[in-house]
C-alpha positions in Angstrom: 0.0 0.0 0.0 1.3 3.4 -1.0 1.5 6.0 1.8 0.3 9.4 0.6 3.0 12.1 0.4 1.1 14.2 2.9 1.4 11.5 5.5 5.1 11.0 4.8 5.7 14.7 5.1 3.9 14.6 8.4 6.0 11.7 9.7 9.1 13.6 8.6 8.1 16.7 10.5 7.3 14.6 13.5 10.7 12.8 13.4 12.4 16.2 13.0 10.5 17.5 16.0 11.6 14.5 18.0 15.2 14.9 17.0 15.1 18.6 17.9 13.5 17.8 21.2 16.2 15.2 22.0 18.9 17.7 21.1 17.3 20.4 23.3 17.0 17.9 26.1 20.7 17.0 25.8 21.4 20.7 26.5 19.2 20.8 29.5 20.6 21.5 33.0 23.1 19.4 34.9 22.9 18.5 38.6 25.0 20.8 40.7 28.6 19.6 40.8 31.7 21.0 42.5 33.8 23.5 40.6 37.4 22.6 39.7 39.6 23.6 42.8 41.7 26.7 42.4 45.4 25.6 42.9 46.2 28.8 44.7 43.4 28.1 47.2 44.4 24.5 47.6 48.0 25.6 48.3 46.8 28.0 51.0 44.7 25.3 52.7 47.8 23.1 52.9 49.5 25.8 55.0 46.9 25.6 57.7 48.6 24.2 60.8 46.9 22.5 63.8 50.1 23.2 65.7 50.0 26.9 65.0 46.3 26.9 66.1 47.2 25.2 69.3 49.9 27.7 70.0 47.5 30.6 69.4 44.8 29.1 71.7 47.3 28.3 74.5 48.7 31.9 74.2 45.3 33.4 74.5 44.5 31.2 77.5 47.8 32.3 79.1 46.3 35.8 79.7 44.5 34.3 82.7 41.3 36.1 81.8 40.1 38.0 78.7 36.9 39.1 80.3 35.9 42.5 78.8 36.0 44.2 82.2 39.5 43.0 82.9 41.0 46.0 81.1 42.1 47.5 84.4 44.7 44.8 84.9 48.1 46.4 85.7 50.0 47.3 82.4 52.7 44.9 81.7 51.2 42.2 83.8 50.6 40.0 80.8 47.1 39.4 82.1 43.7 40.7 81.0 42.0 41.6 77.8 44.3 44.6 76.9 47.4 42.3 77.0 45.5 39.9 74.7 44.5 42.7 72.3 48.2 43.8 72.1 49.4 40.3 71.3 46.8 39.9 68.6 47.9 43.2 67.1 51.5 42.0 67.2 50.6 38.7 65.5 48.8 40.6 62.6 51.9 42.8 62.3 54.1 39.8 62.1 52.1 38.3 59.4 52.2 41.5 57.5 56.0 41.7 57.7 56.2 38.2 56.4 54.2 39.2 53.3 56.0 42.4 52.7 53.5 44.7 54.4 50.5 43.3 52.6 48.2 43.7 55.7 46.8 46.9 57.0 46.6 46.3 60.8 44.1 48.4 62.6 42.2 48.8 65.8 38.6 49.9 66.3 38.5 51.4 69.9 35.5 52.9 71.5 34.0 53.6 74.9 31.1 51.3 75.7 28.6 53.0 78.0 27.1 51.2 81.0 24.5 48.5 80.4 23.3 45.2 81.9 26.8 43.6 81.8 28.8 46.9 81.7 28.6 48.4 85.2 30.8 51.4 84.2 31.9 52.9 80.9 34.8 51.0 79.5 37.1 51.0 76.5 36.6 48.1 74.1 39.1 47.3 71.3 38.5 45.3 68.1 41.7 44.3 66.3 41.7 43.5 62.6 43.8 43.2 59.5 42.9 44.1 55.9 44.2 42.2 52.9 43.3 44.7 50.2 42.1 43.4 46.9 44.4 43.7 43.9 41.7 44.8 41.4 40.6 48.4 41.9 37.2 47.6 40.4 36.6 44.9 43.0 38.6 45.9 46.0 35.6 47.6 47.5 33.9 44.3 47.9 34.9 42.9 51.3 34.7 39.5 53.0 35.1 39.1 56.7 36.1 36.3 59.0 35.6 37.0 62.7 36.0 35.5 66.2 35.6 37.1 69.6 38.7 37.1 71.8 37.0 38.0 75.1 36.1 35.3 77.5 34.0 34.7 80.7 33.4 32.3 83.6 30.3 31.5 85.5 29.7 35.2 86.4 29.4 37.3 83.3 30.8 40.3 85.3 33.7 38.6 87.1 36.9 40.1 85.8 39.1 38.7 88.5 38.9 34.9 88.4 40.3 32.8 85.6 38.4 32.7 82.4 40.5 30.6 80.0 38.0 30.7 77.1 39.9 28.1 75.0 36.9 27.0 73.0 34.7 30.0 73.6 36.2 31.8 71.7 40.0 31.5 71.5 39.1 28.8 68.9 37.3 31.3 66.6 40.0 33.9 67.2 42.6 31.3 66.1 40.6 30.6 62.9 40.7 34.3 62.1 44.4 34.6 62.8 45.3 31.4 60.9 43.2 32.6 57.9 45.2 35.8 58.0 48.5 34.0 58.2 47.9 31.6 55.2 45.8 33.9 52.9 48.2 36.8 53.3 50.7 34.8 51.2 48.3 35.1 48.2 46.5 37.8 46.4 42.8 38.1 45.4 40.8 40.6 43.4 38.5 41.5 46.3 39.3 42.4 49.9 39.4 40.2 52.9 39.2 41.4 56.5 40.4 39.3 59.4 38.6 40.5 62.5 38.8 39.8 66.2 36.2 41.5 68.5 35.7 42.0 72.2 32.7 42.5 74.3 30.8 39.5 72.8 30.0 38.0 76.2 28.8 41.4 77.5 26.2 41.9 74.7 27.8 41.7 71.3 29.3 45.1 71.9 32.5 44.9 69.8 30.8 43.4 66.8 27.9 45.8 67.2 30.3 48.8 67.0 32.2 47.4 64.1 29.2 46.6 62.0 27.7 50.0 62.6 31.0 51.6 61.7 31.2 49.6 58.5 27.6 50.7 57.6 28.3 54.3 58.4 31.4 54.6 56.2 29.7 52.6 53.4 31.8 49.5 53.4 30.5 46.7 51.1 30.7 43.8 53.5 29.5 41.2 51.0 29.7 38.2 53.5 30.7 37.7 57.1 31.8 34.4 58.6 31.5 34.3 62.4 33.4 31.5 64.1 32.3 30.9 67.7 33.0 27.7 69.6 34.8 25.8 66.9 37.1 23.8 69.1 35.4 20.5 68.7 35.1 19.6 72.4 36.7 16.3 73.0 35.8 15.4 76.6 37.1 11.9 77.4 34.4 9.3 77.2 32.0 11.5 75.2 31.0 9.6 72.1 28.3 12.1 70.9 30.7 14.6 69.4 31.1 14.5 65.6 34.5 15.7 64.5 33.5 15.7 60.9 30.6 18.2 61.2 30.5 21.9 61.7 27.1 23.6 62.1 26.4 26.7 59.9 23.5 28.9 61.3 21.9 31.4 59.1 18.8 33.6 59.3 16.0 33.0 56.9 14.1 36.3 56.7 16.5 39.2 56.9 16.5 41.1 60.2 16.2 44.4 58.2 13.1 43.3 56.2 10.4 45.9 56.2 6.6 45.3 55.8 6.7 45.5 52.0 9.6 43.0 51.9 7.8 40.7 54.2 4.7 40.8 52.0 6.8 39.8 49.0 8.6 37.0 50.9 5.2 35.6 52.0 3.8 35.8 48.5 6.8 34.1 46.9 7.6 31.6 49.6 11.0 33.2 50.0 11.4 32.4 53.7 14.6 30.5 53.0 16.3 32.8 50.5 17.9 35.6 52.4 21.4 36.7 51.6 22.7 34.9 54.7 21.0 31.7 53.6 22.7 32.0 50.2 26.0 32.4 52.0 25.4 29.2 54.0 24.7 27.3 50.7 27.9 28.8 49.3 29.9 27.5 52.2 28.4 24.0 51.6 29.4 24.1 48.0 33.0 25.2 48.8 33.3 22.3 51.3 32.5 19.9 48.4 35.2 21.5 46.3 38.0 21.6 48.8 37.4 19.3 51.8 36.8 15.6 51.6 33.6 14.7 53.5 35.7 12.4 55.7 37.4 15.6 56.8 34.6 18.1 57.5 31.1 18.7 56.2 28.9 21.8 57.0 25.6 21.0 58.5 23.3 23.8 57.4 21.0 24.7 60.2 18.3 27.1 59.0 18.0 29.0 62.2 19.4 32.3 63.3 21.3 30.6 66.1 20.9 27.9 68.9 18.1 28.1 71.5 18.8 30.7 74.2 22.0 31.8 72.6 23.3 34.4 70.2 26.5 35.5 68.4 28.3 38.3 66.6 26.7 37.5 63.3 23.6 39.1 64.8 25.3 42.5 64.7 26.1 42.2 61.0 22.6 40.9 60.2 21.1 43.9 62.0 23.0 46.2 59.6 21.7 44.3 56.5 24.9 42.3 55.9 24.9 38.5 55.0 26.4 36.8 58.0 26.5 33.2 59.4 27.8 31.5 62.5 30.0 28.4 62.5 29.9 26.2 65.6 31.0 22.7 66.5 28.4 19.9 66.2 27.9 19.3 69.9 28.7 21.8 72.7 29.7 20.7 76.2 28.1 23.1 78.6 30.4 22.0 81.4 33.2 23.7 79.5 31.4 26.9 78.7 30.8 29.9 81.0 32.1 27.9 83.9 34.5 28.5 86.7 37.5 26.1 86.5 36.8 23.4 89.1 36.2 19.8 89.7 32.9 18.7 91.3 31.7 15.1 91.8 34.4 13.9 89.4 33.3 16.3 86.6 35.8 18.9 85.3 34.4 22.3 84.6 35.9 25.2 82.7 36.9 26.0 79.2 40.4 24.6 79.1 42.8 23.9 76.2 42.9 20.2 76.9 39.3 19.8 75.7 40.1 21.4 72.3 40.5 19.2 69.2 43.1 21.2 67.3 42.8 19.1 64.1 39.1 19.9 64.1 39.7 23.6 64.5 42.3 23.5 61.7 39.6 21.9 59.4 37.2 24.7 60.3 40.0 27.2 59.5 40.4 25.5 56.1 36.7 25.8 55.4 36.8 29.5 56.3 39.9 30.1 54.2 38.5 28.3 51.2 35.2 30.2 51.4 36.9 33.6 51.8 39.4 32.9 49.0 36.7 31.6 46.7 34.5 34.7 47.3 37.4 37.1 46.9 38.5 35.4 43.7 35.0 35.3 42.1 33.1 38.0 40.3 30.5 40.1 42.1 27.0 38.6 41.9 24.8 39.8 39.1 22.9 43.0 39.8 19.1 43.7 39.8 18.1 40.1 39.1 14.4 39.8 38.0 11.9 37.2 37.1 9.6 38.5 34.4 6.0 37.9 35.4 4.1 40.2 32.9 2.2 37.3 31.3 0.8 33.9 32.3 3.1 31.4 30.7 4.8 28.1 31.6 8.3 29.2 30.5 10.3 31.4 32.9 12.4 34.4 31.8 15.0 35.9 34.1 16.9 39.1 33.4 19.8 40.8 35.2 22.4 43.5 35.0 26.1 42.5 34.5 28.2 41.6 37.4 29.9 44.8 38.6 33.7 44.8 38.4 34.2 43.3 35.0 35.4 39.8 36.1 32.4 37.8 34.9 32.6 35.9 31.7 29.3 34.1 32.0 26.3 33.3 34.1 24.4 30.3 35.4 20.8 29.9 36.3 20.2 27.7 39.4 16.9 26.2 40.6 15.5 23.8 43.2 12.2 22.5 44.2 10.3 24.7 46.5 10.7 22.0 49.2 14.4 21.5 48.7 17.0 23.0 51.0 19.8 23.5 48.4 20.2 24.2 44.7 19.6 21.1 42.6 20.0 22.0 39.0 22.2 24.5 37.0 22.0 25.8 33.5 25.0 27.7 31.9 23.5 30.5 29.8 26.7 32.2 28.6 27.7 35.8 28.8 24.2 37.2 28.5 21.8 39.2 30.7 18.6 37.4 30.0 17.6 33.7 29.8 14.3 31.8 29.2 13.9 28.3 30.6 11.1 25.8 29.9 10.2 25.6 33.6 7.2 27.0 35.4 8.2 29.7 37.8 5.3 28.4 40.0 7.1 25.1 40.7 10.7 26.0 41.5 12.9 28.7 43.1 15.4 30.3 40.7 18.7 32.1 41.2 21.5 33.5 39.1 25.2 33.6 39.7 28.2 34.9 37.8 31.4 33.0 37.0 34.8 34.0 35.6 37.1 32.3 33.1 38.6 30.1 35.8 35.3 28.9 37.1 35.1 31.0 40.3 31.4 31.4 41.1 29.7 34.3 42.9 27.1 34.1 45.5 23.7 33.2 44.0 21.0 35.9 43.8 17.3 35.0 43.9 15.2 37.2 41.5 12.4 39.6 42.5 9.3 39.5 40.3 8.9 42.2 37.7 5.6 43.0 36.1 
């Protein structure tokens, strides 16, 4: 039986349509995969030393107490918070000499007025070092790692008794210092700030002042990593600790969101897409690129912080900055905010012998990898929008080029509305608009920039544009 030409033509068109569809499908998105590690960043991570971290923590403990009110210790006594601040300043200066003066070592000193845990006005000193970005168009973009160097014992206002603070938070201070030591040997387009603050135990006073100062002078703090209690407590006999996990806490709805923004968040289901939440996801992706899971894996905790507790990342969130907190998997409260003593066979107090220095070194590697990745990458794309002018099943996103000129292309990410992290990615080239055959009603989109070496920016979730 002869088949009419009209039918043959129809079959040919159908086959061509199938071929085109298959070709199109073959160009469809890939699952999220780690980027190729940057050799410079890998080299920096190899320089992180558990022994150096141990030396830093033991030195900080040697100041007897670093309680914020202990600033009236006799000068030259090598005790108290002022002596600790001087030593931190000297360490930053030493790192700077080793890199040919690459670090700008600074102090942020101010008088804290009386409050609930500040009986009389007192001077507080934040100490920090700046590794200035090498690219003038990107050096204004800053990334911060922070730990608080003050300590406390059972009484928040006791400035006389020992307060070793080995884990809380000499460990976080050691991370900031170690990041400064290893990253100062390298150069990045954007700027990195290595920060140590005081007054945390009295009410986040040091970080509060620094964050407000940064906001007042217009610093672009694009991300803040706060390390607090990252010593990986290793109490003998405690089998509940997990030395392969660090918790990363991040706020969902930005502290600074106003009523209009809240209305948009509720309408779009954007409760889990704050800038801090994107930073947490970025940290998780960096860990996959640079740290074997048998070494350390971030556990993303989608909460601002632990129950009944807070940290210095709050201060930065309150000024509108993306900031997260890193903390060990399981805290031992016998070794936090306790006078050093033994009762009923239980040792209390925050002593160096309970710190796992290999664990803290891995946390430092995660911080250093994140800072270096962000400072190497292009800025995120600007003014990212999801076009919603018409009812259609395709989704069109538009954005403005990444500021600074480092971007050579862009990627569109998406995930199910019930998924915690990005699931799919579609490279779209060096363009500022892309249409995908996906319903905007069913997924959450984001766009990120990348450079010629594969460094990726933070992801930006679009706002609807009608």
